[in-house]
MITIGU-720147 format. One record per atom (N, C-alpha, C, CB): x, y, z; atom name; residue number from 1; residue in three letters. Coordinates in pm, whole numbers, plus 32768, in hexadecimal, padded with zeros to 4 digits. Glycine has a CB too. Example, Ala and Ser with C-alpha at 12.3 -4.5 7.8 and 13.67 -1.06 7.14 Angstrom:
# residues 2
> 8527  7DC7  830C  N  1  ALA
> 84CE  7E3E  830C  CA  1  ALA
> 8528  7EB6  830C  C  1  ALA
> 846B  7E41  8389  CB  1  ALA
> 8505  7F1F  82C4  N  2  SER
> 8557  7F96  82CA  CA  2  SER
> 850A  8003  8313  C  2  SER
> 8580  7FC4  823C  CB  2  SER
# end
This chain:
# residues 72
> 788B  853E  83F5  N  1  MET
> 788B  84AE  83DF  CA  1  MET
> 77FC  847C  83DF  C  1  MET
> 78DF  8466  844A  CB  1  MET
> 77E5  841B  838B  N  2  GLY
> 7762  83DE  8383  CA  2  GLY
> 7760  835B  83CD  C  2  GLY
> 773A  83C9  82F2  CB  2  GLY
> 76FC  830B  83B0  N  3  THR
> 76F3  8288  83EE  CA  3  THR
> 7762  822E  83B9  C  3  THR
> 7669  8248  83D5  CB  3  THR
> 777B  81BE  83FF  N  4  ASP
> 77E7  8165  83D7  CA  4  ASP
> 77D4  812D  834A  C  4  ASP
> 77F1  80F2  8439  CB  4  ASP
> 7759  8121  831C  N  5  TRP
> 773F  80E7  8299  CA  5  TRP
> 7730  8150  822A  C  5  TRP
> 76C4  8093  829E  CB  5  TRP
> 7743  81CF  824B  N  6  SER
> 773B  8238  81E5  CA  6  SER
> 77C2  8248  81A1  C  6  SER
> 770C  82BE  8224  CB  6  SER
> 77C5  8292  8132  N  7  PRO
> 7846  82A7  80EC  CA  7  PRO
> 78B0  82ED  8141  C  7  PRO
> 782E  82F9  806F  CB  7  PRO
> 7886  8339  81A5  N  8  VAL
> 78EA  837D  81F8  CA  8  VAL
> 790B  8330  8276  C  8  VAL
> 78BA  8407  821D  CB  8  VAL
> 78B4  82DA  82A5  N  9  GLY
> 78CE  8281  8316  CA  9  GLY
> 792A  82BB  837F  C  9  GLY
> 7908  8203  82E4  CB  9  GLY
> 797B  8268  83BB  N  10  GLN
> 79DE  8294  841C  CA  10  GLN
> 7A65  829A  83D7  C  10  GLN
> 79E2  8236  8498  CB  10  GLN
> 7AA9  8309  83E7  N  11  ILE
> 7B29  831F  83A4  CA  11  ILE
> 7B95  8331  840D  C  11  ILE
> 7B22  839A  8345  CB  11  ILE
> 7C02  82E6  8400  N  12  TYR
> 7C73  82F1  845A  CA  12  TYR
> 7CEF  8319  840A  C  12  TYR
> 7C8B  826C  84A7  CB  12  TYR
> 7D3D  8373  8440  N  13  TRP
> 7DB8  839F  8400  CA  13  TRP
> 7E2D  8372  8457  C  13  TRP
> 7DBA  843A  83EC  CB  13  TRP
> 7E9B  834E  8419  N  14  TYR
> 7F14  832D  8463  CA  14  TYR
> 7F8D  8356  840F  C  14  TYR
> 7F1A  8295  8485  CB  14  TYR
> 7FFD  8364  8452  N  15  THR
> 807A  8387  8411  CA  15  THR
> 80E1  831C  8432  C  15  THR
> 80AC  8414  843D  CB  15  THR
> 8127  82ED  83CF  N  16  LEU
> 8190  8289  83E2  CA  16  LEU
> 8216  82D2  83E5  C  16  LEU
> 818D  821D  8371  CB  16  LEU
> 825A  82CB  8457  N  17  GLU
> 82D9  8312  8468  CA  17  GLU
> 8345  82B1  8496  C  17  GLU
> 82CB  8387  84CC  CB  17  GLU
> 83C2  82D2  8477  N  18  SER
> 8433  8282  84A3  CA  18  SER
> 84AF  82DA  84AC  C  18  SER
> 844C  820A  8442  CB  18  SER
> 84FF  82C4  8513  N  19  THR
> 857E  8309  851F  CA  19  THR
> 85F0  82B4  84E8  C  19  THR
> 859A  832E  85B2  CB  19  THR
> 85D0  823A  84BD  N  20  ASN
> 8633  81E0  8484  CA  20  ASN
> 8651  820C  83F4  C  20  ASN
> 8601  814B  8487  CB  20  ASN
> 86CE  822E  83D5  N  21  PRO
> 86EE  825D  834D  CA  21  PRO
> 86DA  81F2  82E2  C  21  PRO
> 877D  828D  8349  CB  21  PRO
> 86CF  8173  8309  N  22  ALA
> 86B7  8109  82A7  CA  22  ALA
> 862B  8111  826B  C  22  ALA
> 86CD  8080  82E7  CB  22  ALA
> 85D2  8158  82B0  N  23  PHE
> 8548  8166  8280  CA  23  PHE
> 8533  81F0  8246  C  23  PHE
> 84E4  814C  82F2  CB  23  PHE
> 8551  81FE  81C6  N  24  ASP
> 8539  827D  8183  CA  24  ASP
> 84A4  8287  8161  C  24  ASP
> 8591  828C  8103  CB  24  ASP
> 847D  82F0  811F  N  25  VAL
> 83F0  8308  8100  CA  25  VAL
> 83B6  8295  80AD  C  25  VAL
> 83E0  838C  80B6  CB  25  VAL
> 8400  8263  804C  N  26  MET
> 83CD  81F8  7FF6  CA  26  MET
> 83BD  8175  8044  C  26  MET
> 8429  81E3  7F7F  CB  26  MET
> 841B  8158  809E  N  27  GLU
> 8410  80DF  80F0  CA  27  GLU
> 8397  80E5  814C  C  27  GLU
> 848F  80CA  8142  CB  27  GLU
> 837E  815A  8186  N  28  LYS
> 8309  8169  81DD  CA  28  LYS
> 8289  815A  818D  C  28  LYS
> 830C  81F0  8224  CB  28  LYS
> 8285  818F  8115  N  29  LYS
> 820F  8182  80BF  CA  29  LYS
> 81F9  80EF  809A  C  29  LYS
> 821E  81D8  803F  CB  29  LYS
> 8264  80A6  807C  N  30  SER
> 8259  8018  805C  CA  30  SER
> 8226  7FC9  80D4  C  30  SER
> 82E0  7FE0  802D  CB  30  SER
> 8257  7FEA  814A  N  31  LEU
> 822A  7FA9  81C5  CA  31  LEU
> 8194  7FC1  81D8  C  31  LEU
> 8279  7FDE  823F  CB  31  LEU
> 8168  803B  81C2  N  32  GLU
> 80DB  805C  81D0  CA  32  GLU
> 8087  8011  8169  C  32  GLU
> 80C6  80F3  81C2  CB  32  GLU
> 80B3  8012  80EA  N  33  ASP
> 8066  7FD3  807E  CA  33  ASP
> 805B  7F3C  808C  C  33  ASP
> 80A4  7FF5  7FF9  CB  33  ASP
> 80C9  7EFA  80B1  N  34  TRP
> 80CE  7E68  80AC  CA  34  TRP
> 80B9  7E24  8132  C  34  TRP
> 814F  7E3D  8074  CB  34  TRP
> 80C9  7E6C  81A1  N  35  THR
> 80BA  7E2C  8224  CA  35  THR
> 8046  7E69  8273  C  35  THR
> 813B  7E39  8274  CB  35  THR
> 804E  7EE9  828F  N  36  LEU
> 7FE8  7F28  82E4  CA  36  LEU
> 7F5F  7F27  82A2  C  36  LEU
> 8010  7FB6  8305  CB  36  LEU
> 7F58  7F4C  8223  N  37  GLU
> 7ED6  7F51  81DF  CA  37  GLU
> 7E93  7EC9  81DF  C  37  GLU
> 7EE7  7F84  8150  CB  37  GLU
> 7EDD  7E60  81C4  N  38  LYS
> 7EA4  7DD9  81C3  CA  38  LYS
> 7E78  7DB0  824F  C  38  LYS
> 7F09  7D74  818C  CB  38  LYS
> 7EC3  7DD7  82B5  N  39  SER
> 7E9D  7DB8  833F  CA  39  SER
> 7E1F  7E02  8367  C  39  SER
> 7F0F  7DDA  839F  CB  39  SER
> 7E17  7E82  8344  N  40  PHE
> 7DA0  7ED1  8365  CA  40  PHE
> 7D23  7E97  8323  C  40  PHE
> 7DB4  7F63  833A  CB  40  PHE
> 7D2F  7E6B  82A6  N  41  LYS
> 7CBC  7E34  825F  CA  41  LYS
> 7C8E  7DB0  829C  C  41  LYS
> 7CDD  7E20  81CC  CB  41  LYS
> 7CE5  7D6F  82E7  N  42  GLY
> 7CC1  7CF2  832A  CA  42  GLY
> 7C75  7D06  83AC  C  42  GLY
> 7D3C  7CA2  8345  CB  42  GLY
> 7C67  7D83  83D8  N  43  VAL
> 7C1F  7DA1  8454  CA  43  VAL
> 7B89  7DA1  8438  C  43  VAL
> 7C4D  7E29  848F  CB  43  VAL
> 7B3E  7D5C  848C  N  44  ASN
> 7AAD  7D55  847D  CA  44  ASN
> 7A71  7DE1  847D  C  44  ASN
> 7A6F  7CFF  84EC  CB  44  ASN
> 7A21  7E00  8418  N  45  GLY
> 79DE  7E81  840F  CA  45  GLY
> 7A26  7EE6  83B7  C  45  GLY
> 79CE  7EB9  8496  CB  45  GLY
> 7AA5  7ECD  8395  N  46  VAL
> 7AED  7F27  833D  CA  46  VAL
> 7AC8  7F04  82AD  C  46  VAL
> 7B89  7F1E  8353  CB  46  VAL
> 7A92  7F65  8265  N  47  VAL
> 7A64  7F4E  81DD  CA  47  VAL
> 7AD1  7F6E  8177  C  47  VAL
> 79E7  7FA1  81C0  CB  47  VAL
> 7B17  7FDC  818C  N  48  ASP
> 7B7B  8006  812B  CA  48  ASP
> 7BE8  8055  8171  C  48  ASP
> 7B3C  8058  80BA  CB  48  ASP
> 7C5E  8055  8137  N  49  VAL
> 7CD0  80A2  8167  CA  49  VAL
> 7D07  80EF  80F0  C  49  VAL
> 7D3E  8046  81A8  CB  49  VAL
> 7D13  8171  80FD  N  50  SER
> 7D49  81C4  8092  CA  50  SER
> 7DC4  820C  80C6  C  50  SER
> 7CDF  822A  8060  CB  50  SER
> 7E33  81F5  8086  N  51  SER
> 7EAF  8236  80B0  CA  51  SER
> 7ED5  82A0  8049  C  51  SER
> 7F21  81CE  80C2  CB  51  SER
> 7F22  8300  8076  N  52  PHE
> 7F54  8366  801A  CA  52  PHE
> 7FD7  839B  804F  C  52  PHE
> 7EEC  83D9  8008  CB  52  PHE
> 8023  83D7  7FF6  N  53  GLY
> 80A4  8411  801A  CA  53  GLY
> 8116  83B0  8001  C  53  GLY
> 80A3  843A  80AB  CB  53  GLY
> 8187  83E7  7FE4  N  54  GLY
> 81FF  8397  7FD0  CA  54  GLY
> 8205  8358  7F46  C  54  GLY
> 8206  832C  8039  CB  54  GLY
> 827D  8343  7F15  N  55  PRO
> 828D  8304  7E92  CA  55  PRO
> 8271  826E  7E99  C  55  PRO
> 831A  831D  7E5C  CB  55  PRO
> 8236  8239  7E31  N  56  THR
> 8217  81AB  7E2A  CA  56  THR
> 8287  8162  7DE2  C  56  THR
> 818F  8194  7DE3  CB  56  THR
> 82B4  80F5  7E1F  N  57  LYS
> 8320  80A6  7DE3  CA  57  LYS
> 82EB  8066  7D63  C  57  LYS
> 8355  8039  7E46  CB  57  LYS
> 833C  8069  7CFC  N  58  GLU
> 8314  8036  7C7A  CA  58  GLU
> 8377  7FCC  7C4E  C  58  GLU
> 8309  80A7  7C12  CB  58  GLU
> 8344  7F5F  7C1A  N  59  TYR
> 8398  7EF6  7BE3  CA  59  TYR
> 8380  7EF2  7B4D  C  59  TYR
> 837B  7E6B  7C26  CB  59  TYR
> 83EC  7EE9  7B01  N  60  GLN
> 83E0  7EE0  7A71  CA  60  GLN
> 8425  7E61  7A42  C  60  GLN
> 841D  7F5E  7A2C  CB  60  GLN
> 83E7  7E20  79E3  N  61  ILE
> 841E  7DA5  79AB  CA  61  ILE
> 8437  7DBC  7916  C  61  ILE
> 83BE  7D2A  79C2  CB  61  ILE
> 84AF  7DA1  78ED  N  62  LYS
> 84D1  7DAF  7860  CA  62  LYS
> 84E3  7D22  7826  C  62  LYS
> 8553  7E07  784C  CB  62  LYS
> 848D  7CFF  77C8  N  63  LEU
> 8492  7C7B  778B  CA  63  LEU
> 84EC  7C7B  7712  C  63  LEU
> 8405  7C4C  7764  CB  63  LEU
> 8537  7C0F  7706  N  64  ASP
> 8589  7BFC  768F  CA  64  ASP
> 853C  7B9F  7631  C  64  ASP
> 8618  7BC0  76B3  CB  64  ASP
> 84F9  7BD8  75CF  N  65  ARG
> 84A4  7B8B  7575  CA  65  ARG
> 84F4  7B2D  751C  C  65  ARG
> 8452  7BE8  7520  CB  65  ARG
> 8572  7B48  750A  N  66  ARG
> 85C5  7AF3  74B3  CA  66  ARG
> 85D4  7A68  74ED  C  66  ARG
> 864F  7B32  749E  CB  66  ARG
> 85D0  7A5B  7572  N  67  SER
> 85E5  79D9  75AF  CA  67  SER
> 8563  7994  75D1  C  67  SER
> 8639  79E6  762B  CB  67  SER
> 84F1  79CE  75AC  N  68  TRP
> 846F  7996  75CE  CA  68  TRP
> 8436  794C  7557  C  68  TRP
> 840E  7A04  75FA  CB  68  TRP
> 83F9  78D9  7571  N  69  SER
> 83B3  7893  7505  CA  69  SER
> 832E  7861  753E  C  69  SER
> 840A  781B  74CC  CB  69  SER
> 82C4  785E  74EF  N  70  PRO
> 8241  7836  7521  CA  70  PRO
> 8238  77A3  7547  C  70  PRO
> 81D8  7853  74BA  CB  70  PRO
> 8295  7750  751B  N  71  THR
> 8291  76C2  753D  CA  71  THR
> 82E3  76A2  75B8  C  71  THR
> 82C3  7670  74C9  CB  71  THR
> 8324  7706  75F1  N  72  GLY
> 836E  76F1  766D  CA  72  GLY
> 83FC  76DB  7652  C  72  GLY
> 8339  767F  76B9  CB  72  GLY
# end
């Protein structure tokens, strides 16, 4: 590890685990991406948070162009 202001700075690892069956791998990844990561970035001195592992939830929107008009 280098100094706090170097590219390697201080690195912390953690694992998010749950015995609750309602929290599958994708739910835990979503919790990490949308809640924990934002909270960690709000801590004074934290520059960046990089997460990895688990599938990322994807939302797709299908537009019906037949019902769309540029004038509203």
